[in-house]
C-alpha positions in Angstrom: -3.6 -0.4 -42.6 -3.5 3.4 -42.2 -7.2 3.3 -41.3 -6.6 0.6 -38.6 -3.7 2.6 -37.1 -6.0 5.7 -36.9 -8.7 3.7 -35.0 -6.2 2.5 -32.5 -4.9 6.0 -31.9 -8.4 7.3 -31.4 -9.1 4.6 -28.8 -5.9 5.5 -27.0 -7.0 9.1 -26.7 -10.5 8.1 -25.5 -8.9 5.9 -22.8 -7.0 8.8 -21.3 -10.3 10.5 -20.4 -11.4 7.7 -18.1 -8.1 6.2 -17.0 -4.9 8.1 -15.8 -2.3 8.1 -18.6 0.4 6.9 -16.1 -1.4 3.5 -16.0 -0.3 2.9 -19.5 3.3 2.5 -20.5 4.4 4.3 -23.7 6.1 1.0 -24.6 2.7 -0.7 -24.4 1.1 1.5 -27.0 4.2 1.1 -29.2 3.8 -2.7 -28.9 0.1 -2.5 -29.7 0.7 -0.6 -32.9 3.5 -3.0 -33.9 1.1 -5.9 -33.5 -1.1 -4.5 -36.2 1.8 -4.6 -38.7 2.5 -7.9 -40.4 5.8 -9.5 -39.5 8.3 -9.2 -42.4 11.2 -11.5 -43.0 13.4 -11.7 -40.0 16.7 -9.8 -40.3 18.5 -10.2 -37.0 21.2 -7.8 -38.0 18.7 -4.9 -38.0 17.5 -5.6 -34.5 18.4 -3.2 -31.6 18.9 -5.9 -28.9 18.7 -4.5 -25.4 21.9 -4.9 -23.3 20.7 -4.3 -19.7 17.7 -6.5 -18.8 17.3 -7.3 -15.0 14.8 -10.1 -15.7 16.4 -11.4 -18.9 15.2 -11.2 -22.5 12.4 -12.6 -24.6 11.7 -12.5 -28.3 9.3 -10.0 -29.7 5.8 -10.9 -31.2 7.4 -11.7 -34.5 9.9 -14.1 -32.9 12.8 -12.2 -34.5 14.3 -9.5 -32.2 15.0 -9.7 -28.5 13.5 -7.3 -25.9 13.7 -7.0 -22.2 11.2 -9.2 -20.3 9.3 -8.0 -17.3 10.6 -8.5 -13.8 8.7 -9.7 -10.6 5.9 -7.3 -9.7 5.6 -5.7 -13.1 2.4 -5.7 -15.1 2.2 -8.3 -17.8 -0.1 -9.7 -20.5 -2.2 -12.5 -19.2 -3.4 -13.3 -22.7 -0.3 -14.5 -24.6 -1.8 -13.3 -27.9 -1.6 -9.7 -26.6 1.5 -7.7 -26.5 0.7 -4.5 -24.5 2.7 -4.8 -21.2 5.1 -7.5 -22.4 6.1 -11.0 -21.3 7.5 -12.1 -18.0 11.1 -13.3 -17.7 12.6 -16.7 -16.7 10.9 -18.5 -13.7 8.1 -15.9 -13.8 4.5 -16.3 -14.6 1.8 -13.7 -15.4 -0.9 -14.1 -12.7 -3.7 -12.3 -10.9 -3.2 -12.6 -7.2 -6.1 -13.7 -4.9 -5.5 -10.6 -2.7 -6.2 -8.4 -5.7 -9.5 -10.1 -6.4 -10.6 -9.5 -2.8 -9.5 -5.9 -2.6 -12.5 -4.6 -4.6 -10.2 -3.0 -7.1 -9.8 -4.0 -10.8 -7.3 -6.8 -10.7 -4.1 -6.4 -12.8 -1.9 -9.3 -13.8 1.6 -9.2 -12.5 4.7 -11.3 -13.0 5.1 -13.7 -10.1 8.1 -15.8 -9.4 7.4 -19.6 -9.7 10.3 -20.6 -7.4 9.9 -19.2 -3.9 12.8 -20.8 -2.2 14.8 -18.3 -0.1 18.5 -18.0 -1.0 21.6 -16.6 0.7 23.8 -14.6 -1.6 27.6 -14.4 -1.4 27.1 -10.7 -0.5 25.6 -11.8 2.8 22.0 -10.7 1.8 18.9 -12.9 1.9 16.9 -13.0 -1.3 13.2 -14.0 -1.2 13.5 -16.1 -4.3 15.6 -16.9 -7.4 14.0 -14.0 -9.3 15.1 -11.4 -6.7 18.5 -13.1 -6.7 18.9 -12.6 -10.5 18.0 -8.9 -10.1 20.7 -8.8 -7.5 23.2 -10.4 -9.9 22.2 -7.7 -12.5 23.1 -5.0 -10.0 26.4 -6.6 -9.2 27.5 -6.9 -12.9 30.2 -4.2 -12.6 31.2 -5.3 -9.1 32.2 -8.7 -7.7 30.2 -11.6 -9.0 27.2 -12.6 -7.0 26.7 -16.3 -6.4 24.4 -18.4 -4.2 26.2 -19.1 -0.9 23.5 -21.6 0.3 19.8 -22.3 0.2 17.8 -20.7 3.0 18.3 -17.3 4.6 21.7 -15.8 5.5 22.6 -16.0 9.2 23.1 -12.4 10.3 22.9 -10.1 13.3 19.5 -8.4 13.8 18.6 -5.3 11.8 15.8 -2.9 12.9 13.6 -2.4 9.9 11.2 0.0 11.6 12.4 1.7 14.8 10.0 3.0 17.5 8.8 6.5 17.1 8.7 9.5 19.5 5.3 9.8 21.2 3.5 12.8 22.7 0.3 12.0 24.6 -2.0 13.1 27.4 -1.6 12.0 30.9 -4.0 9.0 31.5 -3.8 7.8 27.9 -2.5 4.4 26.7 0.5 4.4 24.4 2.3 1.7 22.4 5.8 1.7 21.0 6.4 -0.6 18.0 9.7 -2.1 16.7 10.1 -4.3 13.6 13.3 -6.5 13.6 14.7 -8.5 10.7 17.1 -11.4 11.4 18.0 -15.0 11.1 18.0 -16.9 13.4 15.1 -15.0 14.9 16.1 -12.3 17.4 14.8 -11.8 20.9 13.2 -8.3 21.3 13.3 -6.7 24.7 12.5 -3.2 26.0 14.3 -1.0 28.5 13.7 2.5 29.9 16.6 5.0 30.1 18.1 4.9 33.6 16.8 1.4 34.4 18.9 -1.7 33.7 16.0 -4.1 34.1 14.1 -5.1 31.0 10.4 -4.2 31.0 7.8 -4.8 32.1 9.5 -6.3 35.2 6.9 -6.1 38.0 5.2 -3.0 36.6 1.5 -3.8 36.3 0.7 -0.9 33.9 3.1 -2.1 31.2 3.0 -5.1 28.9 5.4 -6.4 26.2 4.3 -8.5 23.2 5.9 -9.8 20.0 4.6 -11.4 16.9 6.2 -12.8 13.7 6.0 -10.5 10.7 5.1 -8.5 8.8 7.8 -9.8 6.4 9.5 -13.2 6.4 12.2 -13.5 9.0 10.9 -10.4 10.8 9.6 -10.0 14.4 7.6 -7.1 15.6 7.7 -6.2 19.3 5.4 -3.8 21.2 5.7 -2.0 24.5 2.3 -0.9 25.9 2.0 1.6 28.7 -1.5 2.0 30.2 -2.7 5.3 31.7 0.7 7.0 31.3 1.8 9.4 34.1 4.4 12.2 34.2 6.9 9.8 35.7 6.6 7.5 32.6 8.3 10.2 30.5 11.7 9.3 29.1 13.6 7.4 26.5 12.5 3.8 25.7 14.8 1.5 23.8 14.0 -1.6 21.7 16.8 -4.1 22.0 17.2 -7.0 19.6 19.8 -9.8 19.8 20.6 -13.2 18.5 23.8 -15.3 18.5 25.4 -13.1 15.7 24.9 -9.7 17.4 22.6 -7.2 18.8 21.1 -3.8 17.8 18.9 -1.2 19.5 16.8 1.9 18.7 15.2 4.4 21.0 12.2 6.8 21.1 11.1 9.4 23.6 7.7 9.5 25.4 6.5 13.0 26.4 3.4 13.2 28.7 1.2 16.3 28.6 -1.1 17.4 31.4 -4.7 17.6 30.2 -5.0 21.1 31.7 -1.9 22.3 29.7 -2.4 24.7 26.8 -0.5 22.1 24.7 -3.2 19.5 25.3 -5.4 20.7 22.5 -2.5 20.2 20.0 -2.0 16.6 20.9 -3.2 14.3 18.1 -4.9 10.9 18.8 -2.2 8.3 19.2 -1.5 5.8 16.4 0.8 2.8 16.8 2.2 2.9 13.3 2.6 -0.9 13.2 1.1 -3.4 10.9 -2.3 -5.1 11.4 -2.4 -8.3 13.4 -4.0 -11.5 12.1 -4.9 -14.6 13.9 -2.5 -16.8 12.0 0.6 -14.9 13.1 2.7 -16.1 16.0 2.0 -14.4 19.3 4.6 -14.2 22.0 3.9 -12.4 25.3 6.4 -11.5 27.9 6.3 -10.2 31.5 4.2 -10.1 34.6 1.2 -7.9 33.8 -0.6 -10.5 31.6 -2.1 -7.6 29.6 -1.9 -7.8 25.8 -3.6 -5.4 23.3 
């Protein structure tokens, strides 16, 4: 037995030369060493049972003591005979996602919730699935009890998940403001410039407004594009989102620099800072210019 333990420890040291140590949990090595020991007679009174486990508890490899199970998104042992990362909790399965296989990286199995029905909690928050809801219950243990109000998302006023950002760009360039809004029912996203009560683009041919569903569930991302910006386009632009339960807004400033200005060399290439668009996402275009990016 001592010889076997030494071999495992040597392998562990060798692994650290090729793989960063943070990739391996200390608990994993502890479990691996414990697996090499034969299971003795179970004495539950000697077990140190964990008290705080967000994803519940599972029995150890000997089927005697309880230990915390892994939550959604945590690494897990795809081979049930292994006991390195640990087992997934209730309503969770250890899987390798298709997106991991296509990324070109070494795929790692993670705990995935088997029940993806959206739930509305009594705290007014929407939970992606029952697994996230149970994690929420764990956080509420010392507060008021969290229960399921109803199936489906909570009906709430809009919330701006990612507000538009200030932009500095050269005269004659194209700029795009982005705004990600979360709500249910889905909000309407509109844009307005400071000092103008009319929503954009109105009849302005060098502006276009577009919106698409995503990047997350129950989110809508809106864009305001201004082509060939001029000095008169400078100012504060506001993203306005509203549904039947309320409205919210967030603003960002556009500063236009003359190409002949000493500051022109310091202007960095413009980036939208919004998520990639795919063909299967809903595309909604507003306004008179007919231009979409």
